N, C-alpha and C positions, 0 to 999 in steps of 0.2 A: 226672153232669145233664149234659143238650145242648143246647145252645144251645136250640133249637126250641122247647124246656122254657117259654123263656121267652118272657115276653108282650111280644114286640117284635113292631111291624110287618114284615109280609114286603119292604120296600127293604133295615132293616137284615138281613134274616136272608137279602138277595141281598149283603148286603156281609159278612156273618159267611161263606156259603159260597167262596165269593171269597175270600178270607183265610184259604182253612184249617183255619177253626177248629170243631170239630167237641165236646168234651166242654169245660166249663167247669172251672176251677178251683175250687179252694175258697171262694178269697174271690170269687170272677168268682159261683158256687154261692149264698152268703152276701151279697152281697152287691147285686148285680142288680134283686132282684127287692123289697126294700127301697126301691133306691132309683126304682121302675120306682110306686110308690108311694105317690114325692113325701114319705116320712121325709127328714130333717139327718139327716145317720151318719160315726157316725165309724170308721174305717178302719185295720185294724193293720194291716200286712202290710211282713213284709220283701220284699226286691230278690227279682223273680226268681218271682215269684207268679203274674202277669196282672194287677195291682194298676188300671193304665190301662188296660182295658180293660173292668175292673168299673167304669170311673166313664165311658166313652170311650162304649159300647154305651146305659144308660139314656137316658142326656142327648143324643147326638145322635135317639133312638127320641120322644123328649117333646124334643127345637126341630125334627120332621119333621112336629109335629103341629099346630104354632105360628104363625101367622098375623103374627103380630107384626113390625115389621121395627126393624133396628138391630141392633144387640149383641146377645146372648141369656146368653147363657156367660163366664165371665174366671175360666181357669184358673190360680193363682200356682203357681210351681213354686221352688226357688232358682236353678236354673245354667238358662245361655243349652242347655248342652250336657244335659240335661231341657228343654228346651222344644221343643230340636229333637226330640227324640225324640217329646216326647207328640202335635208335632205335623205329624210322620208318623204317626205312628197314624192322629188325626185325617182329616189327610188320605183315606187308605187306607179309612175303614172306610163318611166322610161319600163314598165312590162316586158311591154310588148317589144320594146326596138331594141338595137345592140347598143343606146348610149350605158359607158358605164361611170357610175356619179363614184368623188368622196371628198367628206367632208375633212375640212383641214382646220386646228383648232387646237386648244394650250389647252394642258392637263396629262394629257399623256403618257403612255410609259416608252422607254428607246423598241419597242417592237411599234407602236403607234406612229412615230413620227420616221419609221425605214418606210413605212407603209404612206405617209406619204409623200416621200420621197420620191418614191418610184412612181404617184399618179403625179404629181409634179413635173417628173423625166417625160411623162407621155403616156403613162399609162392609166389614165382615164377623161373621157370627154369632158366633162360636166365635175369643174373643185367650183369647190361652199369654203368659206376658208374667213373667219377673224383675222382681221389689217396686220397685228400683231407676231398670228405663231408666221403667220404667209411672207415676213419681214423677213422674219428671221428666219424662212426657207431660199430667201432671194440673196440674204446676203452669204453663201456656202457658193454661188455660182454657179446650180445644176438648176436650177429651174427653166422650163421649154414651153414659152407661150407666144411662139412668132409665128402661131398656129391658130392665135382667141378667133372668132369673130364675130363674140358677144360680153360683154362685158356688161352683167344688171346689179345695183347699188340695191337695196334689202333694208326699210331703215336709217336710211340719211341720215335723217335730224338725229336719230342717234350714237351714229360713228363721231357725228358732228359733238356733239358730248360732251361724248367720250372725252375726243382730243385727237379722232383719229385723221384731220385734213392734211398731215401732212404724210400720215405713209396711205394717205389711197391717190391720192397727189404722186408720192412716191412708187406705187407698185403701178399707176396709168400708166410712167413713162417708160413700163416694160412691158407694153402690150404691142401690138399693130396700131395704128393712127384707122388705116381706114379698119374700120367695126360699128356695130352696130350698139346702142350703148344707153341702160335703161336704169331711170333710177325709180325709187319710192320710197312715199316718206308721208308719216302727219299730216304736218304742219311744212310750210314754204313760206318758212322765216327768208330775212335777208342772207342771212350766213346756206339756207340751204340751193337760195337763188347764185350766189357764188361761187358754190362746187356744179351747181351744173350750166356756168355761162364755162368754165373752165371743161370739162371733160362730154358737154354732147353736141352735138349740129345739128344748130336747126329745128328743137326738140320738138314736138307736140303734146299738149297736156290735155291733162285728163284728170278731174278733181267728183272727187265721189262721201258725200258725207262728211268732212270737215270739223272733228273737232268737237264732235257732238256722239252722247253719250246714247244708245240701241231703243230702239222702241219699247223691249220687253226689261227695260229695266226699272225695277223696285228702288229708287230713290231714298233713304231715310239721313235723317242726322242728327245728329245729339248733340248738345255742347257740355264738355269737360275737365277740369282742371285737371292736369297732367296727369297730380297721384293719383284718380280719378278711373281715370284708362284701365287699369287691367280688371279689378275692377268690373266695372260695365262690359271691357270682352268678354267675363268668365256668364257675365248677367246672361246676357248678346246671348252667346254660345247654347246654352241652359233654355231658353226656349226656341228652340231652334232644332229642337233631336228631331224633326224629320225632313234639317239638312245633309246632307253626305259627301259631298264636298266643297268645302271652305278658303279662302284665304286668304288671310289677314297680313296689308302690305304696313314692312313702321322705315322709317328714316333711317333706322342707322343698324346695329349690326349690337348694338348694345341692345338695344331696346326687343330685340329679335327674340336674342339667348335669357334676357328676363320673360316677356309673356312665355317664351315659350317653355323656361321649370316651373310656371305660376299656373299656366295650363295642364303642363304631365300632374304636378304633382299633387291636382283639382280628379287623376286619375282620366282629362279627355286625352282620344287620342293623334295628341300634335306631334309634329316633326319640324325642326328650323330648314332654314338655307338663307345661304350667303356664300357670298366670294369667297369667306377661308377658308369651306369646304374644298374637298382633293374632289378633280371629278373623279371617279368615282361615287361619288361618296353624293355629289349633286348628282348623279345618278340615277344611281340607287334610291334616292331621295323623292326627285321627281316618279319612276320608276312605282314606285309605293303609293303615293299621293294619283294616280292617272288611275291604277289597278282596283285602287278601294281603301287600298293596306291599312293606309295610312288618310283619318278622315280632315285635320288642320294641316293644312301648312304658314308656316310664320316667316315673309319673302323678305327681304330688303327691297331697293329697286329694278334687282339685274332680274326678278320675276315680271316686273311689269308690261314688256315689250316682250314679242316672240315664240310664249308658249303657247305653245296651240292647246287646251285639257280642255278638252271635254266633257260637257253637265255639271260646270263649277257653278254651284245653288250660291252664294253666298262670296260676294268679298268687303273686308272693311278695314273701310282705310281708320287704319291705330293711328296716323298722323297727316293731316292733309298732304299732298305734295309738292312741293317747290316750284314745279311748273304746273299750270292753268290744263297746260294739256295733256298729262302724264295721271292727272283726273277718269279721263277719259280714255287709257291704256289699261289704269287698274280697276276701272269698274268695265271694260274688256273684256271683261275673263271671265264675266259670267253672261247669261241673256246671247249665246250662240247661235247662230243661225236662227235668228227668228227665233230664239224659246224665254224663255221666260225667267228670272235673278233677281235677286236682289243684292242692292252695297248698302254699305250702312256706314260711312263717314262720323269719327271724332274730332272734333273744333275743340283747341282749347283756346286762348287767351292769343298764344303767339300764333295760330294757325291762322285767324281769321281773318285778316287780310289776304290772306291767299285763300282761301273761301271763299271773299268778295271777288277774285277775280275768274277763278270758276264757276261763279255763278253768270259772272260777265257776262264768259267764251261761251256757255250752255245759253247762252241766254232764257235763264230761269231763274224765280227766285223758291229755294228751300224750305218747310217749314223744318223751324228750330227746335226739337225736346228736348226737356231737360232726361238730367239720367231717374233714375227707380227711386221713392225718399231715401231708401235702406241703403243706397250710395251716399247723396247727402247732393246738395244744392248742386249745381253746377256754374257756370259762370251766363250773366246771359246776354245778349247781342248788344245789348249799348254799354256795359261794361266794361268788353270786351274791344269795341272800339274805342274806350275810354283808354286804358288803359299801354290800346297800341299810341295813342296820340299823344301821349303823357312818357311813353316810352325814347316815340323820337322826338318830342322838346325838352325835354328836361337830364333824358343819358339812363333811366329807367325805368323801371316797370311797374305800374301799379297793382300792389298784395292783393290779393282776391281779399273778396268781401267775405268767406265766411275762416280768413285768417286774424281779418286783423280784431281788434279788441273793442266792444260795445263801452258807450263815453256818461 
């Protein structure tokens, strides 16, 4: 379906043309007509399916035909990175309209706070905000949301994972009951249904490619003990010199720091990013990675959703994510927009149980490879299952075979 087939006004069609949009993605084809018709909506779509444009385009179309003065649309999202990404897309698509957009998120200085306050007092048409930062402004009493016509929750499941349910409800109580409400999420867990029942009115539902990796992702899996993971990553990177844009996901900030130091010591062009970074540092790190000045980005899960960086060649899961759905989002950083990419996951004994859930989710069994001989023998899939069973039954984990003394 082409964008010219939607009932968008000429101003938005010009924006679509200059954004090089032609064929709508599945989520866009399903959601845009329903939103234009004024329905509340639950959209279930994974990262990389074009869901941001699916709600931004009809929202801007409706705003361009409104004479109301003040804040007319509120978009809530879980992280500052996603807020910045949505802001960029709104700014680009709103170029030919009179709509003013402002992103409201933590980490800025006093000047940023004052600019946010001015926007929240009615100086912007569209506010994109993280719940925590917006609550801080609301508590000071100057936010003017009486004119809001559209409420959008993006990455709703991630906001609930972080613990924003109460903040979201508190924010929604400050905006008019008569509005259009949209919710986009990668999963439809019971907690999402509960939130939808709280804030949506007779919503329609569209679902696209839920929790399935993109077809273009080549998935590889290596069995590795924890102490083998860093040497294995160094080996894998040395064999992937043709890859210019790589993200490595770790489960903890400590692992991010350790891996970054080891790679830098090997003179690899690597940088770390985590929630410990100041906002300016995080923005600069992402900018360096996006521009190609940094080849390898080592990140915690803060990067697993909501960062639109094109052209990523390789994603490495240093640790298996706790939630099976997060695996899809992590490897969704590559193979965007029907391109090809690679995802490599390292599985230790403790990771094995989680990876079994991932295989059930993606409905596919992946081959488990061993590290190269120079690194040593990793755990076997069978040994890992036994280790998990021993830990459950007896409260301890079997020592890996390569550490046990021979008898």
